C-alpha positions as CSV (number, residue, x, y, z in Angstrom):
1,M,-2.6,-69.4,-92.7
2,T,-2.5,-72.8,-91.3
3,S,-2.7,-73.4,-87.9
4,L,-0.3,-76.4,-86.3
5,K,-2.4,-78.6,-84.1
6,M,-0.4,-80.5,-81.5
7,P,-2.3,-83.8,-80.3
8,H,-3.3,-83.3,-76.7
9,K,-1.2,-86.1,-75.3
10,Y,2.0,-84.2,-76.4
11,I,0.6,-81.1,-74.4
12,V,0.0,-83.2,-71.3
13,V,3.4,-84.9,-71.6
14,G,5.0,-81.4,-72.0
15,I,3.5,-79.9,-68.9
16,L,4.1,-83.1,-66.6
17,T,7.8,-82.7,-67.9
18,L,8.1,-79.2,-66.9
19,V,6.3,-80.1,-63.4
20,L,9.0,-82.8,-62.8
21,I,11.8,-80.5,-63.4
22,F,10.6,-77.6,-61.2
23,T,9.7,-80.0,-58.4
24,D,13.1,-81.6,-58.8
25,Y,14.7,-78.2,-58.7
26,L,12.7,-77.1,-55.4
27,C,13.1,-80.5,-53.7
28,G,16.4,-81.7,-54.9
29,S,19.6,-81.3,-53.3
30,V,20.2,-78.8,-50.8
31,G,23.9,-79.5,-50.4
32,S,24.5,-79.6,-46.5
33,V,22.4,-78.8,-43.5
34,E,23.4,-78.2,-40.0
35,I,21.0,-78.5,-37.1
36,A,22.2,-77.2,-33.7
37,I,22.3,-79.6,-30.8
38,S,21.9,-78.0,-27.2
39,H,25.0,-78.6,-24.9
40,K,26.2,-76.3,-21.8
41,L,29.9,-75.9,-22.9
42,C,30.1,-76.9,-26.6
43,K,28.3,-76.0,-29.7
44,C,27.2,-79.0,-31.5
45,F,25.8,-79.8,-34.9
46,N,24.3,-82.7,-36.8
47,T,25.4,-82.1,-40.5
48,T,23.7,-83.9,-43.2
49,N,24.5,-83.7,-46.9
50,D,23.6,-85.7,-50.0
51,N,26.5,-88.1,-49.6
52,N,25.9,-88.9,-45.9
53,E,22.2,-89.5,-45.3
54,N,22.8,-90.3,-41.7
55,G,24.5,-87.4,-40.8
56,S,27.8,-86.5,-38.9
57,I,27.8,-85.0,-35.5
58,K,30.6,-82.4,-34.9
59,C,31.0,-80.5,-31.5
60,M,33.1,-77.4,-31.0
61,C,34.3,-77.1,-27.3
62,V,35.8,-73.6,-27.0
63,Q,35.4,-72.4,-23.3
64,N,37.8,-71.4,-20.8
65,E,35.7,-73.4,-18.4
66,L,36.1,-76.7,-20.0
67,K,38.4,-78.7,-17.7
68,E,38.0,-82.1,-19.3
69,I,36.5,-83.5,-22.3
70,P,32.8,-83.5,-21.7
71,N,31.4,-87.2,-21.6
72,D,27.7,-86.0,-22.3
73,L,28.2,-84.8,-26.2
74,P,25.7,-86.1,-28.5
75,T,26.5,-89.5,-29.9
76,P,27.9,-90.9,-32.3
77,L,30.2,-88.1,-32.2
78,H,32.4,-87.8,-35.4
79,E,34.3,-84.5,-35.0
80,L,35.6,-82.8,-31.9
81,I,37.3,-79.3,-32.0
82,I,38.8,-77.9,-28.7
83,G,39.9,-74.6,-28.1
84,K,40.7,-72.1,-25.1
85,A,40.2,-74.9,-22.9
86,S,41.7,-75.5,-19.1
87,I,42.3,-79.2,-19.6
88,A,45.1,-80.5,-17.5
89,S,45.3,-84.0,-18.4
90,L,43.8,-86.3,-21.0
91,T,43.5,-89.9,-20.0
92,K,42.1,-93.1,-21.6
93,D,38.7,-92.3,-20.2
94,S,38.6,-88.9,-21.8
95,F,37.1,-90.3,-25.0
96,T,35.3,-93.4,-23.6
97,N,32.0,-92.3,-24.9
98,Y,33.4,-91.5,-28.5
99,K,35.8,-94.4,-29.0
100,K,33.5,-96.1,-31.5
101,S,32.6,-93.1,-33.6
102,I,35.0,-90.2,-33.4
103,R,36.8,-89.7,-36.7
104,D,38.5,-86.2,-36.3
105,I,40.0,-84.3,-33.2
106,S,41.2,-81.0,-33.7
107,V,42.8,-78.2,-31.4
108,K,42.3,-74.7,-32.6
109,T,45.7,-73.6,-31.5
110,L,48.3,-75.4,-29.3
111,R,48.2,-72.3,-26.9
112,D,44.6,-73.0,-26.3
113,L,45.9,-76.1,-24.4
114,R,48.6,-74.4,-22.3
115,N,47.3,-76.0,-19.2
116,L,47.9,-79.5,-20.6
117,V,50.6,-81.3,-18.7
118,Y,49.7,-85.0,-19.1
119,I,48.5,-87.2,-21.9
120,E,48.2,-91.0,-20.8
121,N,49.9,-93.5,-23.0
122,G,47.4,-95.4,-25.1
123,I,44.7,-92.7,-25.1
124,F,43.8,-93.3,-28.7
125,D,43.9,-97.1,-28.6
126,N,40.7,-98.9,-30.0
127,M,39.4,-95.8,-31.8
128,E,38.8,-97.8,-35.0
129,Q,37.2,-94.8,-36.9
130,L,39.8,-92.0,-35.9
131,R,41.3,-90.7,-39.2
132,T,43.1,-87.3,-37.9
133,I,44.6,-85.7,-35.0
134,I,45.2,-82.0,-35.8
135,G,46.8,-79.1,-33.9
136,M,45.9,-76.0,-36.1
137,N,47.9,-72.8,-35.9
């Protein structure tokens, strides 16, 4: 029986290849990660994924105690979800701190804003990043 001798350099290259493949598997793409950001009335998250290295901040404000859009949410705020709020009016100042960054505004259900009686004309002016305003069922 003859033994097959493999040159030492091929063994080293094979081991290094396996190490690189295993390292890429362990340290590679993790999909999306959400990091909670503390706020008294809203649940906020900084979400990062492979396509958005800088992250995206999303806040869900679902509280009966919410009487206005909070002006102290983390910035730059990209997505705002509102639900079960006691907001009676929305003015041009409601989104002042988020005008440059907000992309999506959602209302969980239109019944969640049953106290809303006034929306100031031009409230969404100068929101250059705004893509969607959604009223979900």
